[in-house]
C-alpha positions in Angstrom: 43.0 3.9 -24.4 42.4 4.1 -28.1 38.8 3.7 -28.9 38.2 0.9 -31.4 36.5 2.1 -34.5 33.3 0.3 -35.5 32.4 -0.4 -39.1 28.8 -0.1 -40.2 28.0 -2.9 -42.6 25.4 -2.1 -45.3 22.6 -4.7 -45.4 23.0 -7.2 -48.2 20.6 -6.8 -51.1 18.3 -9.8 -51.3 19.2 -12.0 -54.3 16.5 -12.9 -56.8 16.1 -16.3 -58.2 17.2 -16.1 -61.9 15.0 -19.1 -62.6 11.8 -17.6 -61.2 9.3 -16.8 -64.0 9.2 -13.2 -65.0 6.0 -11.4 -64.0 3.5 -10.7 -66.7 3.3 -7.2 -68.2 0.1 -5.2 -68.3 -1.4 -3.8 -71.5 -0.2 -0.3 -70.5 3.4 -1.7 -70.1 3.3 -3.1 -73.6 2.0 0.2 -74.9 4.8 2.1 -73.0 7.5 -0.1 -74.5 6.3 0.7 -78.0 5.7 4.4 -77.6 8.3 5.5 -75.0 11.1 6.1 -77.6 8.6 8.2 -79.6 7.7 10.3 -76.6 11.4 10.8 -75.7 12.3 11.7 -79.3 9.6 14.3 -79.4 10.5 15.7 -76.0 14.3 15.5 -75.7 14.4 17.6 -72.5 11.7 15.7 -70.8 12.4 14.4 -67.3 12.2 10.6 -66.7 9.2 10.8 -64.5 7.3 12.9 -66.9 7.7 10.3 -69.7 5.5 7.9 -67.7 2.9 10.7 -67.1 2.7 11.5 -70.8 2.4 7.8 -71.7 -0.4 7.5 -69.1 -2.3 10.4 -70.7 -1.9 8.9 -74.2 -3.1 5.5 -72.9 -6.1 7.1 -71.3 -7.1 8.7 -74.6 -7.0 5.4 -76.6 -10.3 3.8 -77.5 -11.1 0.2 -76.4 -10.4 -0.9 -79.9 -7.0 0.8 -79.9 -6.0 -0.8 -76.6 -7.0 -4.3 -77.8 -3.6 -5.3 -79.3 -1.8 -4.4 -76.1 -4.3 -6.1 -73.8 -4.2 -9.2 -75.9 -0.4 -9.3 -75.4 -0.9 -8.8 -71.7 -3.4 -11.7 -71.6 -1.1 -14.0 -73.4 1.8 -13.0 -71.1 -0.4 -13.6 -68.0 -1.2 -17.1 -69.3 2.5 -17.7 -69.8 3.3 -16.5 -66.2 0.6 -18.6 -64.5 1.7 -21.7 -66.5 5.3 -21.2 -65.6 4.5 -20.5 -61.9 2.5 -23.7 -61.7 5.6 -25.8 -62.2 8.1 -23.4 -60.5 10.0 -24.7 -57.5 11.7 -22.0 -55.4 15.4 -22.4 -55.0 16.2 -22.5 -51.2 19.4 -20.4 -52.0 17.2 -17.4 -52.8 14.5 -18.0 -50.2 13.7 -15.0 -48.1 11.4 -14.3 -45.2 8.2 -12.8 -46.4 5.4 -11.1 -44.6 2.8 -13.5 -43.2 -0.2 -13.5 -45.5 -3.8 -13.8 -44.4 -4.7 -17.4 -44.9 -8.4 -16.3 -45.4 -7.5 -14.1 -48.4 -9.8 -15.1 -51.3 -8.4 -16.5 -54.5 -8.1 -13.8 -57.2 -10.8 -13.7 -59.9 -9.8 -14.9 -63.4 -10.4 -13.0 -66.6 -12.6 -14.1 -69.5 -9.4 -14.9 -71.4 -8.1 -17.3 -68.7 -11.5 -19.1 -68.6 -11.3 -19.4 -72.4 -7.8 -20.9 -72.2 -8.8 -23.4 -69.5 -11.7 -24.5 -71.7 -9.7 -24.8 -75.0 -6.2 -25.8 -73.8 -6.7 -29.5 -73.9 -8.3 -29.4 -77.4 -5.4 -27.3 -78.7 -2.8 -29.5 -77.2 -4.5 -32.6 -78.6 -4.4 -31.1 -82.0 -0.8 -30.0 -81.7 1.0 -32.7 -79.6 4.4 -31.7 -80.9 4.0 -28.1 -79.8 5.7 -26.6 -76.8 3.6 -24.9 -74.1 4.8 -21.5 -75.2 3.5 -22.3 -78.7 0.3 -23.6 -77.3 -0.1 -20.2 -75.5 0.4 -18.4 -78.8 -2.2 -20.6 -80.5 -4.7 -19.9 -77.7 -4.0 -16.2 -78.1 -4.6 -16.4 -81.8 -7.8 -18.4 -81.2 -9.0 -15.8 -78.7 -8.5 -13.0 -81.3 -10.6 -14.9 -83.8 -13.4 -15.5 -81.3 -16.4 -13.2 -81.8 -18.0 -11.2 -79.1 -20.9 -13.5 -79.1 -18.7 -16.5 -78.6 -16.9 -14.8 -75.8 -20.1 -14.3 -73.8 -19.9 -17.6 -71.8 -16.4 -16.8 -70.6 -17.2 -13.2 -69.9 -20.1 -14.3 -67.7 -17.8 -16.7 -65.9 -15.3 -13.9 -65.3 -18.1 -11.5 -64.1 -19.4 -14.1 -61.7 -15.9 -14.8 -60.4 -15.3 -11.1 -60.0 -18.5 -10.7 -57.9 -17.4 -13.7 -55.8 -14.0 -12.2 -55.2 -15.4 -8.7 -54.4 -17.9 -10.2 -52.0 -15.2 -12.3 -50.2 -12.8 -9.4 -50.1 -15.5 -7.1 -48.7 -16.4 -9.7 -46.0 -12.7 -10.2 -45.1 -12.0 -6.4 -44.9 -15.1 -6.0 -42.7 -14.0 -8.9 -40.5 -10.5 -7.5 -40.1 -11.9 -4.1 -39.2 -14.3 -5.5 -36.7 -11.7 -7.6 -35.0 -9.1 -4.9 -35.4 -6.5 -7.1 -37.0 -3.4 -5.2 -38.2 -3.6 -4.3 -41.9 -1.6 -1.7 -43.7 -4.5 -1.2 -46.2 -7.6 -3.0 -47.3 -7.3 -5.7 -49.9 -8.4 -4.8 -53.4 -8.9 -6.6 -56.6 -5.5 -5.4 -57.8 -3.6 -7.3 -55.0 -1.1 -9.4 -56.9 0.0 -12.9 -56.2 2.9 -11.7 -54.0 1.1 -9.2 -51.9 1.8 -6.0 -53.9 -0.4 -3.9 -56.1 -0.5 -4.1 -59.8 -2.5 -2.7 -62.7 -4.8 -5.3 -64.3 -5.6 -4.5 -67.9 -6.7 -8.0 -68.8 -10.5 -7.5 -68.7 
């Protein structure tokens, strides 16, 4: 009897919804986009992985003032992402099973910039009714740039209070999960993103 050969099928790669909003970039990512060509040109034999390391070192050497342009871009992009996600409806065709998330997980803390946008958005929209939301976001970003440190204090305090609230709730949740021995791959941290992964947050 001739044994029948069996074929091993490779698992199909999960499709991504092309209409899903693109995730916001961090300040470091914007910095990397601008300076990666320079690093590669100055080090033609550098390995791909070492490019990121060199960029990370250069980023760490920047002053807060030098980082500001990249962080402002990141804040604007974060605002764009949250706005687009608020109206995004997942396409069932691209739906996939996801890991069950803890329903008790606290809502992430907002940055001072996001509190500022929430406070000023209606006023800006009222003054520019013909503008698209992407244009409103740019106007808010420009308005934030022109806001003095003193004028930012109320939003900074709101962000700090929200961060403390989040940290306290995360600490309590992690303690509860440890006490009850619930399965967790790792403790929750502030950098947990909206989809359960870990991201770098340069917005504050």
